[in-house]
HTML snippet that shows the backbone in 3Dmol.js (N, CA, C, O; Angstrom):
<script src="https://3Dmol.org/build/3Dmol-min.js"></script>
<div id="view" style="width:600px;height:400px;position:relative"></div>
<script>
const pdb = `
ATOM      1  N   MET A   1     -17.534   1.100  12.986  1.00  0.00           N
ATOM      2  CA  MET A   1     -16.258   0.453  12.744  1.00  0.00           C
ATOM      3  C   MET A   1     -15.528   0.276  14.078  1.00  0.00           C
ATOM      4  O   MET A   1     -15.545   1.166  14.928  1.00  0.00           O
ATOM      5  N   LEU A   2     -14.900  -0.864  14.245  1.00  0.00           N
ATOM      6  CA  LEU A   2     -14.127  -1.166  15.446  1.00  0.00           C
ATOM      7  C   LEU A   2     -12.813  -0.401  15.401  1.00  0.00           C
ATOM      8  O   LEU A   2     -12.100  -0.443  14.397  1.00  0.00           O
ATOM      9  N   LEU A   3     -12.494   0.289  16.472  1.00  0.00           N
ATOM     10  CA  LEU A   3     -11.241   1.030  16.584  1.00  0.00           C
ATOM     11  C   LEU A   3     -10.345   0.337  17.595  1.00  0.00           C
ATOM     12  O   LEU A   3     -10.806  -0.090  18.654  1.00  0.00           O
ATOM     13  N   ILE A   4      -9.061   0.226  17.266  1.00  0.00           N
ATOM     14  CA  ILE A   4      -8.075  -0.404  18.138  1.00  0.00           C
ATOM     15  C   ILE A   4      -7.005   0.621  18.462  1.00  0.00           C
ATOM     16  O   ILE A   4      -6.539   1.340  17.577  1.00  0.00           O
ATOM     17  N   GLU A   5      -6.615   0.691  19.720  1.00  0.00           N
ATOM     18  CA  GLU A   5      -5.593   1.632  20.177  1.00  0.00           C
ATOM     19  C   GLU A   5      -4.212   0.976  20.038  1.00  0.00           C
ATOM     20  O   GLU A   5      -3.853   0.117  20.844  1.00  0.00           O
ATOM     21  N   CYS A   6      -3.446   1.372  19.030  1.00  0.00           N
ATOM     22  CA  CYS A   6      -2.064   0.905  18.897  1.00  0.00           C
ATOM     23  C   CYS A   6      -1.236   1.662  19.936  1.00  0.00           C
ATOM     24  O   CYS A   6      -1.299   2.891  19.980  1.00  0.00           O
ATOM     25  N   PRO A   7      -0.459   0.964  20.777  1.00  0.00           N
ATOM     26  CA  PRO A   7       0.329   1.672  21.793  1.00  0.00           C
ATOM     27  C   PRO A   7       1.435   2.542  21.197  1.00  0.00           C
ATOM     28  O   PRO A   7       2.035   3.346  21.909  1.00  0.00           O
ATOM     29  N   TYR A   8       1.709   2.394  19.919  1.00  0.00           N
ATOM     30  CA  TYR A   8       2.748   3.179  19.249  1.00  0.00           C
ATOM     31  C   TYR A   8       2.168   4.308  18.396  1.00  0.00           C
ATOM     32  O   TYR A   8       2.761   5.383  18.317  1.00  0.00           O
ATOM     33  N   CYS A   9       1.008   4.078  17.751  1.00  0.00           N
ATOM     34  CA  CYS A   9       0.445   5.028  16.778  1.00  0.00           C
ATOM     35  C   CYS A   9      -0.852   5.689  17.216  1.00  0.00           C
ATOM     36  O   CYS A   9      -1.267   6.685  16.624  1.00  0.00           O
ATOM     37  N   GLY A  10      -1.495   5.152  18.242  1.00  0.00           N
ATOM     38  CA  GLY A  10      -2.788   5.685  18.652  1.00  0.00           C
ATOM     39  C   GLY A  10      -3.937   4.896  18.055  1.00  0.00           C
ATOM     40  O   GLY A  10      -3.745   3.805  17.519  1.00  0.00           O
ATOM     41  N   GLU A  11      -5.125   5.455  18.153  1.00  0.00           N
ATOM     42  CA  GLU A  11      -6.333   4.769  17.725  1.00  0.00           C
ATOM     43  C   GLU A  11      -6.441   4.719  16.201  1.00  0.00           C
ATOM     44  O   GLU A  11      -6.289   5.731  15.516  1.00  0.00           O
ATOM     45  N   ARG A  12      -6.708   3.510  15.687  1.00  0.00           N
ATOM     46  CA  ARG A  12      -6.817   3.283  14.245  1.00  0.00           C
ATOM     47  C   ARG A  12      -7.944   2.294  13.968  1.00  0.00           C
ATOM     48  O   ARG A  12      -8.349   1.562  14.870  1.00  0.00           O
ATOM     49  N   PRO A  13      -8.470   2.255  12.719  1.00  0.00           N
ATOM     50  CA  PRO A  13      -9.533   1.305  12.380  1.00  0.00           C
ATOM     51  C   PRO A  13      -9.016  -0.138  12.320  1.00  0.00           C
ATOM     52  O   PRO A  13      -7.866  -0.400  11.965  1.00  0.00           O
ATOM     53  N   GLU A  14      -9.888  -1.036  12.672  1.00  0.00           N
ATOM     54  CA  GLU A  14      -9.547  -2.467  12.778  1.00  0.00           C
ATOM     55  C   GLU A  14      -8.953  -3.081  11.507  1.00  0.00           C
ATOM     56  O   GLU A  14      -8.097  -3.955  11.642  1.00  0.00           O
ATOM     57  N   PRO A  15      -9.339  -2.693  10.275  1.00  0.00           N
ATOM     58  CA  PRO A  15      -8.734  -3.313   9.095  1.00  0.00           C
ATOM     59  C   PRO A  15      -7.211  -3.104   8.970  1.00  0.00           C
ATOM     60  O   PRO A  15      -6.567  -3.787   8.173  1.00  0.00           O
ATOM     61  N   GLU A  16      -6.634  -2.185   9.735  1.00  0.00           N
ATOM     62  CA  GLU A  16      -5.183  -1.970   9.703  1.00  0.00           C
ATOM     63  C   GLU A  16      -4.417  -3.028  10.492  1.00  0.00           C
ATOM     64  O   GLU A  16      -3.187  -3.060  10.437  1.00  0.00           O
ATOM     65  N   PHE A  17      -5.121  -3.901  11.231  1.00  0.00           N
ATOM     66  CA  PHE A  17      -4.480  -4.835  12.154  1.00  0.00           C
ATOM     67  C   PHE A  17      -4.718  -6.286  11.758  1.00  0.00           C
ATOM     68  O   PHE A  17      -5.680  -6.604  11.059  1.00  0.00           O
ATOM     69  N   THR A  18      -3.830  -7.156  12.214  1.00  0.00           N
ATOM     70  CA  THR A  18      -4.039  -8.598  12.091  1.00  0.00           C
ATOM     71  C   THR A  18      -3.845  -9.241  13.458  1.00  0.00           C
ATOM     72  O   THR A  18      -3.024  -8.804  14.266  1.00  0.00           O
ATOM     73  N   TYR A  19      -4.617 -10.279  13.688  1.00  0.00           N
ATOM     74  CA  TYR A  19      -4.554 -11.045  14.928  1.00  0.00           C
ATOM     75  C   TYR A  19      -3.312 -11.922  14.913  1.00  0.00           C
ATOM     76  O   TYR A  19      -3.010 -12.550  13.898  1.00  0.00           O
ATOM     77  N   GLY A  20      -2.591 -11.971  16.025  1.00  0.00           N
ATOM     78  CA  GLY A  20      -1.355 -12.741  16.084  1.00  0.00           C
ATOM     79  C   GLY A  20      -1.372 -13.897  17.058  1.00  0.00           C
ATOM     80  O   GLY A  20      -0.326 -14.494  17.313  1.00  0.00           O
ATOM     81  N   GLY A  21      -2.530 -14.235  17.615  1.00  0.00           N
ATOM     82  CA  GLY A  21      -2.626 -15.370  18.519  1.00  0.00           C
ATOM     83  C   GLY A  21      -2.623 -14.974  19.982  1.00  0.00           C
ATOM     84  O   GLY A  21      -2.665 -13.795  20.335  1.00  0.00           O
ATOM     85  N   GLN A  22      -2.571 -15.990  20.814  1.00  0.00           N
ATOM     86  CA  GLN A  22      -2.573 -15.802  22.263  1.00  0.00           C
ATOM     87  C   GLN A  22      -1.275 -15.133  22.709  1.00  0.00           C
ATOM     88  O   GLN A  22      -0.198 -15.464  22.214  1.00  0.00           O
ATOM     89  N   ALA A  23      -1.380 -14.211  23.626  1.00  0.00           N
ATOM     90  CA  ALA A  23      -0.203 -13.485  24.136  1.00  0.00           C
ATOM     91  C   ALA A  23       0.446 -14.252  25.292  1.00  0.00           C
ATOM     92  O   ALA A  23      -0.163 -15.139  25.889  1.00  0.00           O
ATOM     93  N   HIS A  24       1.667 -13.895  25.583  1.00  0.00           N
ATOM     94  CA  HIS A  24       2.425 -14.367  26.752  1.00  0.00           C
ATOM     95  C   HIS A  24       2.734 -15.863  26.722  1.00  0.00           C
ATOM     96  O   HIS A  24       2.707 -16.521  27.762  1.00  0.00           O
ATOM     97  N   LEU A  25       3.026 -16.398  25.550  1.00  0.00           N
ATOM     98  CA  LEU A  25       3.446 -17.793  25.444  1.00  0.00           C
ATOM     99  C   LEU A  25       4.970 -17.838  25.456  1.00  0.00           C
ATOM    100  O   LEU A  25       5.624 -17.094  24.725  1.00  0.00           O
ATOM    101  N   ALA A  26       5.528 -18.706  26.283  1.00  0.00           N
ATOM    102  CA  ALA A  26       6.983 -18.810  26.387  1.00  0.00           C
ATOM    103  C   ALA A  26       7.483 -20.004  25.580  1.00  0.00           C
ATOM    104  O   ALA A  26       7.023 -21.130  25.772  1.00  0.00           O
ATOM    105  N   ARG A  27       8.421 -19.752  24.680  1.00  0.00           N
ATOM    106  CA  ARG A  27       9.034 -20.816  23.891  1.00  0.00           C
ATOM    107  C   ARG A  27       9.854 -21.704  24.825  1.00  0.00           C
ATOM    108  O   ARG A  27      10.478 -21.194  25.755  1.00  0.00           O
ATOM    109  N   PRO A  28       9.868 -23.019  24.601  1.00  0.00           N
ATOM    110  CA  PRO A  28      10.679 -23.907  25.452  1.00  0.00           C
ATOM    111  C   PRO A  28      12.148 -23.469  25.468  1.00  0.00           C
ATOM    112  O   PRO A  28      12.705 -23.121  24.426  1.00  0.00           O
ATOM    113  N   ARG A  29      12.767 -23.486  26.640  1.00  0.00           N
ATOM    114  CA  ARG A  29      14.145 -23.009  26.786  1.00  0.00           C
ATOM    115  C   ARG A  29      15.163 -23.883  26.062  1.00  0.00           C
ATOM    116  O   ARG A  29      16.132 -23.375  25.497  1.00  0.00           O
ATOM    117  N   ASP A  30      14.946 -25.188  26.079  1.00  0.00           N
ATOM    118  CA  ASP A  30      15.884 -26.114  25.433  1.00  0.00           C
ATOM    119  C   ASP A  30      15.118 -26.947  24.402  1.00  0.00           C
ATOM    120  O   ASP A  30      14.620 -28.024  24.733  1.00  0.00           O
ATOM    121  N   PRO A  31      15.017 -26.465  23.159  1.00  0.00           N
ATOM    122  CA  PRO A  31      14.226 -27.189  22.153  1.00  0.00           C
ATOM    123  C   PRO A  31      14.679 -28.630  21.926  1.00  0.00           C
ATOM    124  O   PRO A  31      13.850 -29.504  21.673  1.00  0.00           O
ATOM    125  N   ALA A  32      15.978 -28.883  22.013  1.00  0.00           N
ATOM    126  CA  ALA A  32      16.485 -30.238  21.770  1.00  0.00           C
ATOM    127  C   ALA A  32      16.008 -31.221  22.835  1.00  0.00           C
ATOM    128  O   ALA A  32      15.881 -32.414  22.560  1.00  0.00           O
ATOM    129  N   ALA A  33      15.745 -30.739  24.034  1.00  0.00           N
ATOM    130  CA  ALA A  33      15.324 -31.607  25.128  1.00  0.00           C
ATOM    131  C   ALA A  33      13.801 -31.638  25.285  1.00  0.00           C
ATOM    132  O   ALA A  33      13.284 -32.279  26.199  1.00  0.00           O
ATOM    133  N   THR A  34      13.096 -30.960  24.412  1.00  0.00           N
ATOM    134  CA  THR A  34      11.636 -30.870  24.505  1.00  0.00           C
ATOM    135  C   THR A  34      10.999 -32.073  23.826  1.00  0.00           C
ATOM    136  O   THR A  34      11.345 -32.418  22.696  1.00  0.00           O
ATOM    137  N   SER A  35      10.074 -32.700  24.520  1.00  0.00           N
ATOM    138  CA  SER A  35       9.403 -33.880  23.965  1.00  0.00           C
ATOM    139  C   SER A  35       8.406 -33.468  22.874  1.00  0.00           C
ATOM    140  O   SER A  35       8.042 -32.298  22.758  1.00  0.00           O
ATOM    141  N   ASP A  36       7.980 -34.441  22.087  1.00  0.00           N
ATOM    142  CA  ASP A  36       6.988 -34.180  21.048  1.00  0.00           C
ATOM    143  C   ASP A  36       5.688 -33.647  21.647  1.00  0.00           C
ATOM    144  O   ASP A  36       5.052 -32.767  21.067  1.00  0.00           O
ATOM    145  N   GLU A  37       5.296 -34.172  22.794  1.00  0.00           N
ATOM    146  CA  GLU A  37       4.073 -33.720  23.446  1.00  0.00           C
ATOM    147  C   GLU A  37       4.199 -32.264  23.895  1.00  0.00           C
ATOM    148  O   GLU A  37       3.245 -31.496  23.768  1.00  0.00           O
ATOM    149  N   GLU A  38       5.365 -31.878  24.418  1.00  0.00           N
ATOM    150  CA  GLU A  38       5.586 -30.497  24.844  1.00  0.00           C
ATOM    151  C   GLU A  38       5.581 -29.549  23.645  1.00  0.00           C
ATOM    152  O   GLU A  38       5.027 -28.452  23.723  1.00  0.00           O
ATOM    153  N   TRP A  39       6.204 -29.974  22.523  1.00  0.00           N
ATOM    154  CA  TRP A  39       6.189 -29.138  21.315  1.00  0.00           C
ATOM    155  C   TRP A  39       4.769 -28.983  20.788  1.00  0.00           C
ATOM    156  O   TRP A  39       4.370 -27.892  20.380  1.00  0.00           O
ATOM    157  N   THR A  40       4.012 -30.067  20.797  1.00  0.00           N
ATOM    158  CA  THR A  40       2.622 -30.009  20.351  1.00  0.00           C
ATOM    159  C   THR A  40       1.838 -29.022  21.193  1.00  0.00           C
ATOM    160  O   THR A  40       1.078 -28.213  20.662  1.00  0.00           O
ATOM    161  N   ALA A  41       2.020 -29.087  22.508  1.00  0.00           N
ATOM    162  CA  ALA A  41       1.322 -28.159  23.401  1.00  0.00           C
ATOM    163  C   ALA A  41       1.727 -26.722  23.107  1.00  0.00           C
ATOM    164  O   ALA A  41       0.868 -25.840  23.069  1.00  0.00           O
ATOM    165  N   PHE A  42       3.024 -26.464  22.899  1.00  0.00           N
ATOM    166  CA  PHE A  42       3.484 -25.104  22.623  1.00  0.00           C
ATOM    167  C   PHE A  42       2.951 -24.578  21.293  1.00  0.00           C
ATOM    168  O   PHE A  42       2.531 -23.423  21.208  1.00  0.00           O
ATOM    169  N   LEU A  43       2.964 -25.404  20.269  1.00  0.00           N
ATOM    170  CA  LEU A  43       2.582 -24.961  18.933  1.00  0.00           C
ATOM    171  C   LEU A  43       1.081 -24.862  18.701  1.00  0.00           C
ATOM    172  O   LEU A  43       0.627 -23.977  17.976  1.00  0.00           O
ATOM    173  N   TYR A  44       0.303 -25.760  19.308  1.00  0.00           N
ATOM    174  CA  TYR A  44      -1.096 -25.872  18.921  1.00  0.00           C
ATOM    175  C   TYR A  44      -2.126 -25.656  20.016  1.00  0.00           C
ATOM    176  O   TYR A  44      -3.247 -25.245  19.720  1.00  0.00           O
ATOM    177  N   ARG A  45      -1.793 -25.911  21.241  1.00  0.00           N
ATOM    178  CA  ARG A  45      -2.796 -25.809  22.304  1.00  0.00           C
ATOM    179  C   ARG A  45      -2.866 -24.386  22.828  1.00  0.00           C
ATOM    180  O   ARG A  45      -1.865 -23.809  23.253  1.00  0.00           O
ATOM    181  N   ARG A  46      -4.051 -23.842  22.788  1.00  0.00           N
ATOM    182  CA  ARG A  46      -4.276 -22.474  23.224  1.00  0.00           C
ATOM    183  C   ARG A  46      -5.499 -22.404  24.124  1.00  0.00           C
ATOM    184  O   ARG A  46      -6.433 -23.197  24.006  1.00  0.00           O
ATOM    185  N   ALA A  47      -5.464 -21.438  25.019  1.00  0.00           N
ATOM    186  CA  ALA A  47      -6.640 -21.183  25.843  1.00  0.00           C
ATOM    187  C   ALA A  47      -7.707 -20.570  24.944  1.00  0.00           C
ATOM    188  O   ALA A  47      -7.421 -19.674  24.152  1.00  0.00           O
ATOM    189  N   ASN A  48      -8.906 -21.046  25.068  1.00  0.00           N
ATOM    190  CA  ASN A  48     -10.016 -20.508  24.288  1.00  0.00           C
ATOM    191  C   ASN A  48     -11.069 -20.034  25.280  1.00  0.00           C
ATOM    192  O   ASN A  48     -12.189 -20.544  25.330  1.00  0.00           O
ATOM    193  N   THR A  49     -10.672 -19.049  26.059  1.00  0.00           N
ATOM    194  CA  THR A  49     -11.509 -18.603  27.154  1.00  0.00           C
ATOM    195  C   THR A  49     -12.647 -17.706  26.678  1.00  0.00           C
ATOM    196  O   THR A  49     -12.545 -17.000  25.675  1.00  0.00           O
ATOM    197  N   ARG A  50     -13.696 -17.766  27.414  1.00  0.00           N
ATOM    198  CA  ARG A  50     -14.812 -16.854  27.186  1.00  0.00           C
ATOM    199  C   ARG A  50     -14.628 -15.717  28.172  1.00  0.00           C
ATOM    200  O   ARG A  50     -14.516 -15.944  29.376  1.00  0.00           O
ATOM    201  N   GLY A  51     -14.598 -14.501  27.665  1.00  0.00           N
ATOM    202  CA  GLY A  51     -14.376 -13.347  28.529  1.00  0.00           C
ATOM    203  C   GLY A  51     -13.074 -12.661  28.151  1.00  0.00           C
ATOM    204  O   GLY A  51     -12.706 -12.619  26.977  1.00  0.00           O
ATOM    205  N   VAL A  52     -12.383 -12.126  29.141  1.00  0.00           N
ATOM    206  CA  VAL A  52     -11.164 -11.360  28.890  1.00  0.00           C
ATOM    207  C   VAL A  52     -10.023 -12.300  28.522  1.00  0.00           C
ATOM    208  O   VAL A  52      -9.765 -13.287  29.211  1.00  0.00           O
ATOM    209  N   HIS A  53      -9.350 -11.979  27.431  1.00  0.00           N
ATOM    210  CA  HIS A  53      -8.303 -12.831  26.871  1.00  0.00           C
ATOM    211  C   HIS A  53      -7.125 -11.951  26.442  1.00  0.00           C
ATOM    212  O   HIS A  53      -7.325 -10.911  25.816  1.00  0.00           O
ATOM    213  N   ALA A  54      -5.893 -12.367  26.779  1.00  0.00           N
ATOM    214  CA  ALA A  54      -4.689 -11.635  26.349  1.00  0.00           C
ATOM    215  C   ALA A  54      -4.292 -12.137  24.963  1.00  0.00           C
ATOM    216  O   ALA A  54      -4.081 -13.332  24.759  1.00  0.00           O
ATOM    217  N   GLU A  55      -4.193 -11.200  24.009  1.00  0.00           N
ATOM    218  CA  GLU A  55      -3.905 -11.546  22.621  1.00  0.00           C
ATOM    219  C   GLU A  55      -2.749 -10.702  22.090  1.00  0.00           C
ATOM    220  O   GLU A  55      -2.432  -9.634  22.614  1.00  0.00           O
ATOM    221  N   ARG A  56      -2.137 -11.220  21.037  1.00  0.00           N
ATOM    222  CA  ARG A  56      -1.097 -10.466  20.337  1.00  0.00           C
ATOM    223  C   ARG A  56      -1.686  -9.983  19.013  1.00  0.00           C
ATOM    224  O   ARG A  56      -2.357 -10.737  18.308  1.00  0.00           O
ATOM    225  N   TRP A  57      -1.426  -8.717  18.687  1.00  0.00           N
ATOM    226  CA  TRP A  57      -1.892  -8.115  17.451  1.00  0.00           C
ATOM    227  C   TRP A  57      -0.731  -7.430  16.757  1.00  0.00           C
ATOM    228  O   TRP A  57       0.275  -7.103  17.387  1.00  0.00           O
ATOM    229  N   ARG A  58      -0.876  -7.214  15.449  1.00  0.00           N
ATOM    230  CA  ARG A  58       0.150  -6.501  14.679  1.00  0.00           C
ATOM    231  C   ARG A  58      -0.515  -5.384  13.883  1.00  0.00           C
ATOM    232  O   ARG A  58      -1.536  -5.591  13.228  1.00  0.00           O
ATOM    233  N   HIS A  59       0.078  -4.207  13.950  1.00  0.00           N
ATOM    234  CA  HIS A  59      -0.425  -3.049  13.203  1.00  0.00           C
ATOM    235  C   HIS A  59       0.222  -3.079  11.815  1.00  0.00           C
ATOM    236  O   HIS A  59       1.174  -2.347  11.544  1.00  0.00           O
ATOM    237  N   VAL A  60      -0.303  -3.923  10.959  1.00  0.00           N
ATOM    238  CA  VAL A  60       0.275  -4.198   9.641  1.00  0.00           C
ATOM    239  C   VAL A  60       0.326  -2.957   8.759  1.00  0.00           C
ATOM    240  O   VAL A  60       1.355  -2.672   8.146  1.00  0.00           O
ATOM    241  N   HIS A  61      -0.774  -2.223   8.691  1.00  0.00           N
ATOM    242  CA  HIS A  61      -0.846  -1.058   7.806  1.00  0.00           C
ATOM    243  C   HIS A  61      -0.572   0.235   8.569  1.00  0.00           C
ATOM    244  O   HIS A  61      -1.184   1.272   8.311  1.00  0.00           O
ATOM    245  N   GLY A  62       0.340   0.148   9.491  1.00  0.00           N
ATOM    246  CA  GLY A  62       0.754   1.308  10.286  1.00  0.00           C
ATOM    247  C   GLY A  62       2.230   1.154  10.599  1.00  0.00           C
ATOM    248  O   GLY A  62       3.060   1.131   9.690  1.00  0.00           O
ATOM    249  N   CYS A  63       2.560   1.049  11.869  1.00  0.00           N
ATOM    250  CA  CYS A  63       3.959   0.955  12.292  1.00  0.00           C
ATOM    251  C   CYS A  63       4.561  -0.428  12.045  1.00  0.00           C
ATOM    252  O   CYS A  63       5.783  -0.577  12.054  1.00  0.00           O
ATOM    253  N   GLY A  64       3.716  -1.446  11.823  1.00  0.00           N
ATOM    254  CA  GLY A  64       4.207  -2.802  11.580  1.00  0.00           C
ATOM    255  C   GLY A  64       4.602  -3.555  12.833  1.00  0.00           C
ATOM    256  O   GLY A  64       5.099  -4.677  12.741  1.00  0.00           O
ATOM    257  N   ARG A  65       4.395  -2.972  13.994  1.00  0.00           N
ATOM    258  CA  ARG A  65       4.837  -3.584  15.241  1.00  0.00           C
ATOM    259  C   ARG A  65       3.757  -4.468  15.871  1.00  0.00           C
ATOM    260  O   ARG A  65       2.558  -4.264  15.678  1.00  0.00           O
ATOM    261  N   PHE A  66       4.235  -5.460  16.634  1.00  0.00           N
ATOM    262  CA  PHE A  66       3.352  -6.293  17.434  1.00  0.00           C
ATOM    263  C   PHE A  66       3.101  -5.607  18.764  1.00  0.00           C
ATOM    264  O   PHE A  66       3.941  -4.857  19.262  1.00  0.00           O
ATOM    265  N   PHE A  67       1.928  -5.877  19.335  1.00  0.00           N
ATOM    266  CA  PHE A  67       1.607  -5.414  20.678  1.00  0.00           C
ATOM    267  C   PHE A  67       0.594  -6.392  21.265  1.00  0.00           C
ATOM    268  O   PHE A  67       0.040  -7.230  20.555  1.00  0.00           O
ATOM    269  N   ASN A  68       0.365  -6.274  22.553  1.00  0.00           N
ATOM    270  CA  ASN A  68      -0.594  -7.134  23.242  1.00  0.00           C
ATOM    271  C   ASN A  68      -1.861  -6.354  23.536  1.00  0.00           C
ATOM    272  O   ASN A  68      -1.846  -5.129  23.653  1.00  0.00           O
ATOM    273  N   ALA A  69      -2.953  -7.084  23.651  1.00  0.00           N
ATOM    274  CA  ALA A  69      -4.241  -6.465  23.959  1.00  0.00           C
ATOM    275  C   ALA A  69      -5.032  -7.373  24.882  1.00  0.00           C
ATOM    276  O   ALA A  69      -4.936  -8.598  24.804  1.00  0.00           O
ATOM    277  N   LEU A  70      -5.806  -6.763  25.746  1.00  0.00           N
ATOM    278  CA  LEU A  70      -6.800  -7.488  26.529  1.00  0.00           C
ATOM    279  C   LEU A  70      -8.136  -7.226  25.840  1.00  0.00           C
ATOM    280  O   LEU A  70      -8.567  -6.082  25.700  1.00  0.00           O
ATOM    281  N   ARG A  71      -8.780  -8.312  25.412  1.00  0.00           N
ATOM    282  CA  ARG A  71     -10.037  -8.189  24.668  1.00  0.00           C
ATOM    283  C   ARG A  71     -11.068  -9.117  25.284  1.00  0.00           C
ATOM    284  O   ARG A  71     -10.763 -10.261  25.620  1.00  0.00           O
ATOM    285  N   ASP A  72     -12.273  -8.630  25.429  1.00  0.00           N
ATOM    286  CA  ASP A  72     -13.379  -9.438  25.923  1.00  0.00           C
ATOM    287  C   ASP A  72     -13.977 -10.173  24.725  1.00  0.00           C
ATOM    288  O   ASP A  72     -14.543  -9.549  23.828  1.00  0.00           O
ATOM    289  N   THR A  73     -13.851 -11.484  24.712  1.00  0.00           N
ATOM    290  CA  THR A  73     -14.301 -12.267  23.562  1.00  0.00           C
ATOM    291  C   THR A  73     -15.824 -12.347  23.460  1.00  0.00           C
ATOM    292  O   THR A  73     -16.349 -12.706  22.406  1.00  0.00           O
ATOM    293  N   THR A  74     -16.535 -12.022  24.527  1.00  0.00           N
ATOM    294  CA  THR A  74     -17.993 -12.067  24.454  1.00  0.00           C
ATOM    295  C   THR A  74     -18.575 -10.814  23.809  1.00  0.00           C
ATOM    296  O   THR A  74     -19.642 -10.873  23.198  1.00  0.00           O
ATOM    297  N   SER A  75     -17.889  -9.686  23.935  1.00  0.00           N
ATOM    298  CA  SER A  75     -18.392  -8.433  23.364  1.00  0.00           C
ATOM    299  C   SER A  75     -17.500  -7.887  22.250  1.00  0.00           C
ATOM    300  O   SER A  75     -17.868  -6.922  21.580  1.00  0.00           O
ATOM    301  N   ASP A  76     -16.330  -8.500  22.049  1.00  0.00           N
ATOM    302  CA  ASP A  76     -15.327  -8.054  21.076  1.00  0.00           C
ATOM    303  C   ASP A  76     -14.788  -6.660  21.411  1.00  0.00           C
ATOM    304  O   ASP A  76     -14.303  -5.949  20.530  1.00  0.00           O
ATOM    305  N   GLN A  77     -14.874  -6.279  22.674  1.00  0.00           N
ATOM    306  CA  GLN A  77     -14.402  -4.971  23.120  1.00  0.00           C
ATOM    307  C   GLN A  77     -12.950  -5.066  23.584  1.00  0.00           C
ATOM    308  O   GLN A  77     -12.599  -5.957  24.358  1.00  0.00           O
ATOM    309  N   PHE A  78     -12.110  -4.147  23.112  1.00  0.00           N
ATOM    310  CA  PHE A  78     -10.732  -4.055  23.557  1.00  0.00           C
ATOM    311  C   PHE A  78     -10.708  -3.267  24.862  1.00  0.00           C
ATOM    312  O   PHE A  78     -11.147  -2.118  24.902  1.00  0.00           O
ATOM    313  N   LEU A  79     -10.196  -3.878  25.928  1.00  0.00           N
ATOM    314  CA  LEU A  79     -10.157  -3.240  27.237  1.00  0.00           C
ATOM    315  C   LEU A  79      -8.867  -2.467  27.449  1.00  0.00           C
ATOM    316  O   LEU A  79      -8.862  -1.439  28.125  1.00  0.00           O
ATOM    317  N   ALA A  80      -7.766  -2.957  26.873  1.00  0.00           N
ATOM    318  CA  ALA A  80      -6.468  -2.297  27.015  1.00  0.00           C
ATOM    319  C   ALA A  80      -5.512  -2.836  25.969  1.00  0.00           C
ATOM    320  O   ALA A  80      -5.641  -3.979  25.531  1.00  0.00           O
ATOM    321  N   THR A  81      -4.554  -2.015  25.570  1.00  0.00           N
ATOM    322  CA  THR A  81      -3.452  -2.460  24.725  1.00  0.00           C
ATOM    323  C   THR A  81      -2.158  -2.048  25.406  1.00  0.00           C
ATOM    324  O   THR A  81      -2.112  -1.047  26.121  1.00  0.00           O
ATOM    325  N   TYR A  82      -1.104  -2.829  25.181  1.00  0.00           N
ATOM    326  CA  TYR A  82       0.179  -2.548  25.823  1.00  0.00           C
ATOM    327  C   TYR A  82       1.297  -3.159  24.994  1.00  0.00           C
ATOM    328  O   TYR A  82       1.080  -4.093  24.223  1.00  0.00           O
ATOM    329  N   ARG A  83       2.484  -2.621  25.166  1.00  0.00           N
ATOM    330  CA  ARG A  83       3.635  -3.042  24.367  1.00  0.00           C
ATOM    331  C   ARG A  83       4.128  -4.435  24.756  1.00  0.00           C
ATOM    332  O   ARG A  83       3.962  -4.876  25.893  1.00  0.00           O
ATOM    333  N   ILE A  84       4.736  -5.113  23.784  1.00  0.00           N
ATOM    334  CA  ILE A  84       5.342  -6.415  24.031  1.00  0.00           C
ATOM    335  C   ILE A  84       6.409  -6.238  25.123  1.00  0.00           C
ATOM    336  O   ILE A  84       7.180  -5.278  25.093  1.00  0.00           O
ATOM    337  N   GLY A  85       6.447  -7.156  26.068  1.00  0.00           N
ATOM    338  CA  GLY A  85       7.421  -7.087  27.155  1.00  0.00           C
ATOM    339  C   GLY A  85       6.877  -6.424  28.405  1.00  0.00           C
ATOM    340  O   GLY A  85       7.454  -6.566  29.484  1.00  0.00           O
ATOM    341  N   GLU A  86       5.766  -5.698  28.273  1.00  0.00           N
ATOM    342  CA  GLU A  86       5.133  -5.085  29.438  1.00  0.00           C
ATOM    343  C   GLU A  86       4.114  -6.060  30.027  1.00  0.00           C
ATOM    344  O   GLU A  86       3.528  -6.858  29.295  1.00  0.00           O
ATOM    345  N   PRO A  87       3.899  -6.004  31.342  1.00  0.00           N
ATOM    346  CA  PRO A  87       2.848  -6.866  31.921  1.00  0.00           C
ATOM    347  C   PRO A  87       1.473  -6.327  31.550  1.00  0.00           C
ATOM    348  O   PRO A  87       1.334  -5.144  31.240  1.00  0.00           O
ATOM    349  N   PRO A  88       0.463  -7.180  31.579  1.00  0.00           N
ATOM    350  CA  PRO A  88      -0.891  -6.699  31.305  1.00  0.00           C
ATOM    351  C   PRO A  88      -1.304  -5.647  32.333  1.00  0.00           C
ATOM    352  O   PRO A  88      -0.904  -5.737  33.494  1.00  0.00           O
ATOM    353  N   PRO A  89      -2.074  -4.679  31.942  1.00  0.00           N
ATOM    354  CA  PRO A  89      -2.547  -3.675  32.904  1.00  0.00           C
ATOM    355  C   PRO A  89      -3.287  -4.349  34.057  1.00  0.00           C
ATOM    356  O   PRO A  89      -4.135  -5.214  33.841  1.00  0.00           O
ATOM    357  N   GLY A  90      -2.962  -3.948  35.266  1.00  0.00           N
ATOM    358  CA  GLY A  90      -3.583  -4.508  36.449  1.00  0.00           C
ATOM    359  C   GLY A  90      -2.887  -5.734  36.992  1.00  0.00           C
ATOM    360  O   GLY A  90      -3.244  -6.207  38.071  1.00  0.00           O
ATOM    361  N   ALA A  91      -1.898  -6.272  36.280  1.00  0.00           N
ATOM    362  CA  ALA A  91      -1.155  -7.446  36.757  1.00  0.00           C
ATOM    363  C   ALA A  91      -0.098  -7.011  37.761  1.00  0.00           C
ATOM    364  O   ALA A  91       0.461  -5.922  37.627  1.00  0.00           O
ATOM    365  N   PRO A  92       0.188  -7.838  38.765  1.00  0.00           N
ATOM    366  CA  PRO A  92       1.259  -7.476  39.701  1.00  0.00           C
ATOM    367  C   PRO A  92       2.607  -7.440  38.992  1.00  0.00           C
ATOM    368  O   PRO A  92       2.887  -8.271  38.128  1.00  0.00           O
ATOM    369  N   ARG A  93       3.414  -6.497  39.355  1.00  0.00           N
ATOM    370  CA  ARG A  93       4.724  -6.326  38.695  1.00  0.00           C
ATOM    371  C   ARG A  93       5.794  -7.107  39.392  1.00  0.00           C
ATOM    372  O   ARG A  93       6.951  -7.078  38.974  1.00  0.00           O
TER     373      ARG A  93
END
`;
const viewer = $3Dmol.createViewer("view");
viewer.addModel(pdb, "pdb");
viewer.setStyle({}, {cartoon: {color: "spectrum"}});
viewer.zoomTo();
viewer.render();
</script>
């Protein structure tokens, strides 16, 4: 069974979590001034990288909180998890 480290609750089995999409996406600052193309890019276009990918997850059957994770999409291995608002591990501060 795949185990995921919740930064709030500790290590738990994967069925307790749900995938929340790509991490570190910034909502447009002025929605009224945002073009249709910019909204489309924000809502639908995502990086689909092979290898290490920053993702958002939610511990649904635990604390209920969102957190970020670095996961290798080729092996499905979680390399690190960290709280929302924190930089990814190894990123310059």
